[in-house]
C-alpha positions as CSV (number, residue, x, y, z in Angstrom):
1,M,47.2,101.2,44.9
2,K,48.6,104.7,45.0
3,I,47.6,106.6,48.1
4,L,48.1,110.3,48.8
5,I,48.1,111.1,52.5
6,L,47.6,114.8,53.4
7,G,49.4,115.4,56.6
8,G,51.4,112.2,55.9
9,Y,54.2,113.1,58.2
10,G,51.9,114.3,61.0
11,V,50.8,112.6,64.2
12,F,48.1,110.4,62.5
13,G,49.2,110.4,58.9
14,S,52.6,109.0,59.7
15,R,51.1,106.2,61.8
16,L,48.7,105.3,59.1
17,A,51.7,104.9,56.7
18,Q,53.5,102.8,59.3
19,M,50.5,100.5,59.7
20,L,50.5,99.9,55.9
21,G,54.2,99.1,56.1
22,D,53.7,95.4,55.4
23,C,51.3,95.9,52.4
24,E,52.5,94.8,49.0
25,G,51.6,96.7,45.8
26,V,51.1,100.1,47.6
27,E,52.7,103.4,46.8
28,L,52.4,106.3,49.3
29,R,52.6,110.0,48.6
30,I,53.5,111.6,51.9
31,A,52.1,115.1,51.4
32,G,52.3,118.3,53.4
33,R,53.5,121.9,53.3
34,N,57.0,121.2,54.6
35,M,59.3,119.3,52.1
36,A,62.0,118.8,54.7
37,K,59.6,117.0,57.1
38,A,58.1,114.9,54.3
39,R,61.5,113.9,53.0
40,A,62.7,113.1,56.5
41,F,59.8,110.8,57.0
42,C,60.2,109.0,53.7
43,D,64.0,108.6,54.3
44,Q,63.4,106.7,57.6
45,F,60.3,104.7,56.3
46,D,61.3,101.1,56.0
47,G,58.1,99.4,55.0
48,K,57.3,97.5,51.8
49,P,55.3,100.4,50.1
50,Q,57.3,103.0,48.2
51,A,57.0,106.3,50.1
52,R,57.7,109.6,48.2
53,P,57.6,113.1,49.7
54,L,55.3,115.7,48.2
55,V,54.9,119.4,49.0
56,L,51.2,120.2,48.8
57,D,48.8,122.7,50.2
58,R,45.2,121.7,50.2
59,A,44.3,124.7,48.1
60,D,46.4,123.0,45.3
61,I,44.8,119.6,45.6
62,A,43.2,119.6,42.1
63,R,46.6,120.1,40.5
64,A,48.1,117.3,42.6
65,L,45.3,114.9,41.5
66,V,46.0,115.6,37.9
67,E,49.8,115.3,38.3
68,H,50.0,112.2,40.5
69,R,46.7,110.4,39.8
70,P,46.2,108.7,43.1
71,D,43.6,106.0,43.6
72,L,42.8,107.2,47.1
73,V,43.3,110.4,49.0
74,V,43.4,110.3,52.8
75,D,43.1,113.6,54.6
76,A,44.9,113.2,58.0
77,S,45.7,116.8,58.5
78,G,42.9,119.0,60.0
79,P,41.8,120.7,62.2
80,F,38.5,119.9,60.4
81,Q,36.5,122.1,62.9
82,V,38.1,125.3,61.5
83,Y,38.6,124.6,57.7
84,G,36.8,127.9,56.9
85,E,35.5,128.6,53.4
86,R,35.0,125.5,51.2
87,P,35.7,123.0,53.9
88,Y,35.1,120.1,51.5
89,R,37.6,121.4,48.9
90,V,39.7,118.2,49.0
91,F,36.6,115.9,48.7
92,E,35.2,118.0,45.8
93,A,38.4,117.7,43.9
94,C,38.4,113.9,44.4
95,V,34.9,113.7,43.0
96,A,35.9,115.8,40.0
97,H,38.8,113.6,39.3
98,S,37.1,110.2,40.1
99,C,39.3,109.5,43.1
100,D,38.2,107.7,46.3
101,Y,38.4,109.7,49.5
102,L,38.9,109.1,53.3
103,D,39.4,111.5,56.1
104,L,40.2,111.2,59.8
105,A,37.9,114.1,60.8
106,D,36.5,114.3,64.3
107,G,34.6,117.5,63.8
108,A,30.9,116.8,64.2
109,G,29.7,119.4,61.7
110,F,32.3,118.3,59.0
111,V,31.6,114.6,59.3
112,C,27.8,114.8,59.4
113,G,27.8,117.3,56.5
114,I,29.6,115.0,54.0
115,G,26.2,113.3,53.3
116,Q,25.1,116.3,51.2
117,F,27.4,115.1,48.5
118,D,26.2,111.6,48.3
119,E,24.6,111.8,44.9
120,A,27.6,113.5,43.4
121,A,29.9,110.8,44.7
122,K,27.7,108.0,43.4
123,A,27.5,109.7,40.0
124,A,31.3,109.8,39.9
125,G,31.5,106.2,41.0
126,V,33.7,107.0,44.0
127,F,33.3,106.6,47.8
128,A,33.9,109.3,50.4
129,L,34.0,108.2,54.0
130,S,34.4,110.9,56.6
131,G,35.4,110.4,60.2
132,A,37.4,107.2,59.6
133,S,38.9,107.4,63.1
134,T,38.3,106.4,66.7
135,C,35.3,108.6,66.8
136,P,32.9,107.6,65.3
137,V,34.0,104.3,63.7
138,L,35.5,102.5,66.7
139,T,32.9,103.8,69.2
140,A,30.0,102.9,66.9
141,A,31.4,99.4,66.4
142,V,31.7,98.9,70.2
143,V,28.2,100.2,70.8
144,R,26.8,97.8,68.3
145,R,28.7,94.9,70.0
146,L,27.7,95.9,73.5
147,G,24.1,96.5,72.5
148,E,23.4,93.1,71.1
149,G,20.1,91.8,72.4
150,M,19.1,95.1,74.1
151,D,17.4,98.3,73.4
152,I,20.1,100.9,74.0
153,R,19.0,103.9,76.2
154,E,22.3,105.4,77.3
155,V,25.8,105.6,75.9
156,E,28.9,107.0,77.7
157,A,32.4,106.9,76.3
158,G,35.8,108.4,76.8
159,I,39.3,108.5,75.4
160,A,42.4,109.0,77.6
161,P,45.7,109.5,75.8
162,S,49.0,108.9,77.4
163,P,50.7,112.1,78.6
164,H,53.8,111.0,76.8
165,A,52.1,110.4,73.5
166,G,52.3,114.0,72.3
167,V,49.4,116.1,70.9
168,G,49.7,117.6,67.5
169,L,49.1,121.4,67.1
170,N,46.2,120.8,64.8
171,V,44.6,118.5,67.4
172,M,45.1,121.3,70.0
173,R,43.5,123.8,67.7
174,A,40.5,121.5,67.2
175,V,40.1,121.2,71.0
176,A,40.4,124.9,71.6
177,S,37.8,125.6,68.9
178,Y,35.0,123.9,70.9
179,A,36.2,124.6,74.4
180,G,33.4,126.5,76.1
181,S,31.3,126.4,72.9
182,P,27.8,124.8,72.8
183,V,28.2,121.1,72.0
184,S,25.1,119.3,70.6
185,L,24.0,116.1,72.3
186,T,21.0,114.1,73.4
187,R,19.9,114.3,77.0
188,N,16.8,112.9,78.6
189,G,15.4,112.1,75.2
190,H,15.8,115.7,73.9
191,E,18.4,117.4,71.7
192,T,20.2,120.0,73.7
193,T,23.6,121.6,74.1
194,A,26.3,121.7,76.8
195,P,29.6,123.7,76.9
196,G,32.5,121.7,75.6
197,L,35.2,120.7,78.1
198,A,33.1,122.2,80.9
199,E,31.3,119.1,82.1
200,S,33.4,116.3,83.6
201,R,33.0,112.7,84.9
202,R,35.4,110.3,86.4
203,F,35.9,106.7,85.2
204,T,38.4,103.9,85.6
205,V,39.4,102.1,82.5
206,A,40.0,98.4,83.5
207,V,40.4,95.6,81.0
208,P,39.5,92.4,82.8
209,G,42.6,90.8,84.3
210,H,45.0,93.6,83.3
211,L,46.4,96.5,85.3
212,P,43.8,99.3,85.1
213,L,44.5,102.9,84.4
214,R,44.2,105.2,87.4
215,G,40.8,106.9,87.8
216,I,40.7,109.5,85.1
217,R,38.7,112.7,84.8
218,F,36.9,112.9,81.4
219,S,35.5,116.2,80.0
220,L,32.8,116.6,77.3
221,V,34.1,116.9,73.7
222,E,32.6,117.6,70.4
223,V,32.7,114.5,68.3
224,P,30.4,113.2,65.4
225,D,29.2,110.3,67.6
226,L,27.0,112.7,69.6
227,T,24.9,113.2,66.5
228,L,25.4,110.0,64.6
229,L,24.8,107.4,67.3
230,P,21.3,108.7,68.2
231,A,20.4,108.4,64.5
232,E,21.7,104.8,64.4
233,H,19.9,103.9,67.7
234,P,16.5,105.7,67.8
235,Q,15.7,104.6,71.3
236,L,18.8,106.2,72.7
237,S,17.9,108.9,75.2
238,D,21.3,110.0,76.6
239,I,24.8,110.2,75.1
240,W,28.0,111.7,76.6
241,I,31.5,111.4,75.3
242,G,34.6,112.8,76.9
243,A,38.4,113.1,76.7
244,G,40.7,112.5,79.6
245,P,44.0,114.2,79.0
246,T,46.6,114.1,81.7
247,P,48.3,115.6,83.9
248,E,45.0,116.3,85.6
249,I,46.1,119.7,86.9
250,L,46.4,121.0,83.3
251,H,43.1,119.3,82.4
252,R,41.4,121.2,85.2
253,A,43.0,124.5,84.1
254,L,41.5,123.9,80.6
255,N,38.1,123.1,82.3
256,L,38.2,126.5,84.0
257,L,39.0,128.3,80.8
258,A,36.1,126.5,79.0
259,K,33.7,127.4,81.8
260,A,34.9,131.0,81.8
261,R,34.4,131.3,78.0
262,S,30.9,129.8,78.3
263,L,29.8,132.0,81.2
264,L,31.4,135.2,80.1
265,R,30.8,134.7,76.3
266,L,34.5,135.2,75.7
267,P,36.0,134.8,72.1
268,S,37.4,131.5,70.8
269,L,40.4,129.9,72.5
270,V,41.9,128.9,69.2
271,P,44.5,131.7,69.3
272,L,45.8,130.2,72.6
273,A,46.2,126.7,71.0
274,P,50.0,127.1,70.4
275,I,50.5,128.0,74.1
276,F,48.4,125.0,75.2
277,H,50.3,122.8,72.8
278,R,53.7,124.0,74.2
279,V,52.6,123.5,77.8
280,L,51.3,120.0,77.2
281,D,54.5,119.1,75.3
282,L,56.6,120.1,78.3
283,A,54.3,118.4,80.9
284,R,54.9,114.8,80.0
285,F,54.9,113.0,83.3
286,G,52.8,110.1,84.7
287,E,52.3,106.6,83.5
288,H,53.0,106.1,79.8
289,R,49.7,104.4,79.2
290,G,46.4,105.4,77.5
291,G,43.0,103.9,77.2
292,M,39.4,104.1,76.2
293,F,36.0,103.0,77.5
294,V,32.5,102.7,76.1
295,R,29.5,102.0,78.4
296,V,26.0,101.3,77.4
297,K,22.8,100.9,79.4
298,G,19.5,99.5,78.0
299,E,16.6,97.1,78.4
300,R,16.5,93.4,77.6
301,A,13.3,91.5,78.2
302,G,12.1,94.1,80.6
303,E,15.3,94.2,82.7
304,W,18.0,96.9,82.9
305,V,21.3,95.9,81.4
306,E,24.7,97.7,81.7
307,R,27.8,96.6,79.8
308,S,31.1,98.3,79.2
309,W,34.1,97.8,76.9
310,H,37.6,98.8,78.0
311,L,40.9,99.3,76.1
312,V,44.4,99.9,77.4
313,A,47.4,100.8,75.2
314,E,50.8,100.7,76.7
315,G,53.6,103.0,75.7
316,D,53.5,104.4,72.2
317,A,50.7,102.1,71.0
318,G,47.8,104.5,71.7
319,P,48.4,107.2,69.0
320,F,48.1,104.4,66.4
321,I,44.4,103.9,67.3
322,P,42.9,107.0,65.5
323,S,44.5,105.8,62.2
324,M,43.4,102.2,62.5
325,A,40.0,102.7,60.9
326,A,41.6,104.1,57.7
327,A,44.2,101.3,57.7
328,A,41.6,98.6,58.1
329,I,39.5,100.1,55.2
330,I,42.6,100.2,53.0
331,R,43.5,96.7,53.8
332,N,39.9,95.6,53.0
333,M,40.3,97.4,49.6
334,L,43.5,95.6,48.9
335,A,41.6,92.3,49.6
336,G,39.0,93.3,47.1
337,E,36.4,94.8,49.5
338,R,35.9,98.3,48.2
339,P,33.3,100.5,50.0
340,A,30.2,101.2,48.0
341,P,30.1,104.5,46.1
342,G,28.6,107.5,47.9
343,A,29.5,110.1,50.5
344,R,28.7,109.4,54.1
345,P,30.1,109.2,57.6
346,A,32.3,106.2,58.1
347,T,30.2,105.0,61.1
348,N,29.3,101.6,59.7
349,A,32.5,101.0,57.7
350,L,33.9,98.5,60.2
351,E,33.0,96.2,63.0
352,L,35.0,95.5,66.2
353,A,36.5,92.4,64.7
354,D,38.2,94.5,62.0
355,Y,40.2,96.2,64.8
356,E,41.3,93.1,66.6
357,P,44.3,92.1,64.4
358,Q,45.7,95.7,64.7
359,F,45.2,95.7,68.5
360,K,47.1,92.4,68.7
361,A,49.9,93.7,66.5
362,R,50.4,96.7,68.8
363,G,50.0,94.8,72.1
364,I,46.7,96.7,72.8
365,V,44.3,94.8,75.1
366,S,40.6,95.2,75.4
367,G,37.7,93.4,77.0
368,M,34.0,93.6,78.1
369,R,32.2,93.6,81.4
370,N,28.6,93.0,82.6
371,D,28.6,95.9,85.1
372,L,25.3,95.1,86.9
373,E,26.3,91.5,87.6
374,D,25.7,90.6,91.2
375,A,28.8,88.6,92.2
376,P,31.5,88.1,94.9
377,I,34.0,91.0,94.9
378,Y,36.9,89.2,93.1
379,R,34.7,88.0,90.3
380,K,33.1,91.4,90.0
381,V,36.5,93.2,89.7
382,L,38.1,90.6,87.4
383,G,35.0,90.1,85.1
384,S,35.6,87.5,82.4
385,A,39.3,87.1,83.5
386,F,38.1,85.3,86.6
387,E,37.6,82.2,84.6
388,R,41.3,82.1,83.7
389,L,42.3,81.5,87.3
390,P,43.2,78.0,88.7
391,D,40.4,76.0,90.2
392,Q,41.5,76.5,93.8
393,V,42.0,80.2,93.5
394,R,38.5,80.5,91.9
395,A,37.0,78.4,94.7
396,L,38.5,80.5,97.5
397,H,37.2,83.8,96.0
398,D,33.9,82.6,94.5
399,S,31.9,81.5,97.5
400,E,29.0,83.6,98.6
401,V,28.9,82.1,102.1
402,D,31.4,82.1,105.0
403,S,34.2,79.6,104.6
404,S,37.5,78.6,106.2
405,W,40.8,77.3,104.6
406,S,43.7,75.7,106.5
407,G,47.3,74.7,105.8
408,T,50.9,75.7,106.7
409,A,53.0,78.7,106.1
410,E,56.4,80.2,106.5
411,V,56.8,83.7,107.8
412,V,59.8,86.0,107.4
413,G,60.1,88.9,109.7
414,S,60.8,92.6,109.3
415,S,64.1,94.0,108.0
416,G,64.5,96.9,110.4
417,P,63.3,98.8,113.4
418,L,60.7,101.0,111.6
419,A,59.4,97.9,109.7
420,R,59.1,96.0,113.0
421,L,57.1,98.9,114.5
422,I,54.7,98.9,111.5
423,A,54.3,95.1,111.7
424,A,53.5,95.3,115.4
425,V,50.9,98.0,114.9
426,V,49.1,96.1,112.1
427,G,49.5,92.7,113.9
428,F,51.4,90.8,111.3
429,P,52.6,87.3,112.3
430,R,56.0,86.7,113.9
431,P,58.8,84.8,112.0
432,A,58.3,81.1,111.8
433,K,59.7,78.2,109.6
434,S,56.5,76.2,109.5
435,V,53.4,77.3,111.3
436,P,49.7,76.1,111.0
437,V,47.6,78.7,109.3
438,T,43.8,79.1,109.0
439,V,42.1,81.8,107.0
440,T,38.4,82.5,107.7
441,F,36.3,84.5,105.3
442,T,33.2,86.2,106.7
443,R,31.1,87.8,103.9
444,D,28.5,90.5,104.2
445,D,27.1,93.3,102.1
446,E,30.2,95.5,102.5
447,G,32.7,92.9,101.4
448,E,34.8,90.3,103.2
449,L,36.4,90.1,106.6
450,W,39.6,88.0,106.4
451,T,40.7,86.5,109.7
452,R,44.2,85.0,109.5
453,R,45.5,82.8,112.3
454,F,49.2,81.9,112.2
455,G,49.7,79.5,115.1
456,S,48.3,81.3,118.2
457,Q,48.6,84.8,116.5
458,M,45.7,86.3,114.7
459,F,45.2,89.5,112.6
460,H,42.3,90.8,110.5
461,S,41.8,92.8,107.3
462,R,38.6,93.8,105.5
463,Q,38.4,93.7,101.7
464,S,35.7,95.6,99.7
465,L,35.0,97.0,96.3
466,G,36.8,100.3,95.6
467,Q,34.7,103.4,95.0
468,G,35.5,106.7,93.3
469,R,39.2,106.9,92.5
470,N,39.5,103.3,93.7
471,A,36.9,102.0,91.3
472,R,37.8,98.6,89.7
473,L,40.1,97.9,92.6
474,I,40.0,95.8,95.8
475,V,40.5,98.0,98.9
476,E,42.1,96.1,101.8
477,R,42.0,97.8,105.3
478,F,44.4,96.9,108.1
479,G,43.2,99.0,111.0
480,P,43.7,102.7,110.0
481,I,45.5,101.9,106.8
482,A,43.7,101.1,103.5
483,V,45.5,99.9,100.4
484,A,43.7,99.8,97.0
485,L,44.9,96.8,95.0
486,A,44.7,96.0,91.3
487,L,44.0,92.4,90.3
488,V,46.1,91.2,87.4
489,V,45.8,87.7,85.9
490,E,48.9,86.2,84.3
491,G,48.6,83.0,82.3
492,E,45.7,80.6,82.2
493,G,44.7,77.3,83.8
494,D,46.6,75.6,86.6
495,R,49.7,77.7,86.0
496,A,47.9,81.1,86.0
497,R,48.4,83.3,89.0
498,L,46.6,86.3,90.4
499,T,48.9,89.2,91.2
500,L,47.8,92.0,93.5
501,I,49.4,95.4,92.8
502,P,49.1,98.3,95.2
503,R,47.8,101.5,93.4
504,R,46.7,103.9,96.1
505,W,46.7,104.1,99.9
506,S,45.4,106.1,102.8
507,A,45.9,106.4,106.5
508,F,43.0,107.3,108.8
509,G,41.0,108.2,105.7
510,V,43.6,110.7,104.4
511,P,45.2,109.9,100.9
512,M,48.9,109.4,101.3
513,P,51.7,110.2,98.9
514,R,52.3,107.7,96.1
515,F,56.0,107.5,96.7
516,L,55.3,106.0,100.1
517,L,52.9,103.4,98.7
518,P,53.5,99.9,100.2
519,R,55.0,97.6,97.6
520,G,56.1,94.0,97.3
521,T,55.3,90.7,95.6
522,M,51.8,89.5,96.3
523,F,50.2,86.7,94.3
524,E,48.0,83.6,94.5
525,T,48.2,80.5,92.4
526,Q,47.7,76.7,92.6
527,K,50.2,73.9,93.0
528,D,49.6,70.2,93.5
529,G,45.9,70.9,93.8
530,R,46.3,73.4,96.6
531,F,45.8,77.1,96.9
532,V,49.2,78.8,97.1
533,F,49.8,82.3,98.5
534,D,53.0,84.4,98.5
535,V,52.9,87.8,100.1
536,E,55.8,90.2,100.7
537,I,55.0,93.7,102.0
538,K,57.7,96.5,101.8
539,V,57.4,100.1,102.8
540,P,59.6,102.8,101.4
541,L,62.2,104.0,103.9
542,A,61.3,101.1,106.2
543,G,62.1,98.0,104.1
544,R,60.4,94.6,104.4
545,V,57.6,94.7,107.0
546,V,56.6,91.0,106.6
547,A,56.6,88.1,104.1
548,Y,54.6,85.0,104.4
549,R,53.9,82.1,101.9
550,G,52.1,78.8,102.2
551,K,49.4,76.5,101.0
552,L,45.7,76.1,101.9
553,M,42.9,73.7,101.4
554,P,39.2,74.2,102.3
555,D,38.0,72.9,105.6
556,A,34.7,71.9,104.0
557,P,33.4,71.5,100.5
558,V,33.2,74.9,98.8
559,T,30.0,75.9,97.0
560,S,31.1,78.2,94.3
561,R,28.9,80.5,92.3
562,A,27.8,79.2,89.0
563,Q,29.6,80.7,86.0
564,P,27.5,83.6,84.7
565,A,26.7,84.3,81.1
566,T,29.2,87.1,80.2
567,L,30.7,88.9,77.3
568,Q,34.2,87.6,76.9
569,A,37.3,89.6,76.4
570,T,37.9,90.6,72.7
């Protein structure tokens, strides 16, 4: 198969080529307007396909099709929102020369408009799939999966790229084109508009059992899904999709510009795109992680159901996701599964299962949650990952009634004067080689009160579900200090352990600097049929405040909550 990739050395085209690197019998034409960049990419490309550079402007696509006779053209360039006159020039040339066509467009008007050429494509015996990217292909596949067995009423989704991933200039031009412009969407059962990037919502992306992203601000974007998903799900009454670029201070600045353009009817922000692009390129700080979420609400047998799907991509894995749909379609073609002739949005080209091998290859994790499930706080935060915990760890956290566990522990004291002062204020136990320990759990509507008694010394903490920026976290309060903890499950079965990772903290209700965040090793596991805890708390500038470890068994038989029916991690 000979594939011509427009924008082949760009942000998404280059990653598509890399994802096809293990495919036999493929020849790639890496096309763009800069021969030096095309040649540089081909020189460093070490995959099995043969990669050849090609200088090509889209205005000359017809000539290139005659000269190179590709089997498939993939347009990965854009920005599709501002293609101007004859926006379907590339597709029209493909139809005229009997060549199949894919694009990675995310412009709603462009993707939805491809259907007008359906009869022409069928007559030529070729297929044309527009929008073969995260939106609308992946989002649509996730919505279908989450919506199984329910009548979908609401859809909410968001994409949060890593601040270190880099944003192409064409992507920035696309964003600037709709910033402050009316974006069509469905709200309260009616078609309406809202200004792009001027509406915002906060959401925490949290794959069950994995370290969640920090609470991210998402702002409304113009994507094909806003038009295509209501057509696919007629009972859908509300849909909202946003992007969550970071750092947040720059995101908020873009929000203000979008609102100003909407209110004051200012001209397009596209001329400012190069400035935006340069600023974002310089402001690469924060965690090198990205993510995505899709949440659906609906009715099933007269009851309201809410489910969500979460994805986290570490490091440089995230920018591969927009090209995965095209890669999966091409792989299916190589396996003999060619899409049917015709021109249409790529919404139904793939299912979620088609993505899973590519997620696994890039170390991308994803999972699903039943968000309205009524459960103890640890089960609620961990979702399906709760079942991976050892029996005794599940038993301790799964009871819906008060309980008490006893055993022995070793306590290591503070490492310095300031640490000793902190330990005394909180009431942490004094050093001891072997001391009897009892932990009592008192549960109420607000969470759990943990009363720990080490010998004759006792101290309390209260744990509850995090809200707002602490969503998907457990918040533990020691007097005036509150620490938001992420729950991460490592391994499975008896050897699995639950690690607690501090993410945010406050004192007297005031958020405190992240560089002063308490740290240390904190985990729970099981050994010899007993619950094992190991806690070490360190404070920057002060050192170790306390460390205690030991084993516990329940003082009475524990009645655990029955395992609920749940969507498992993908």
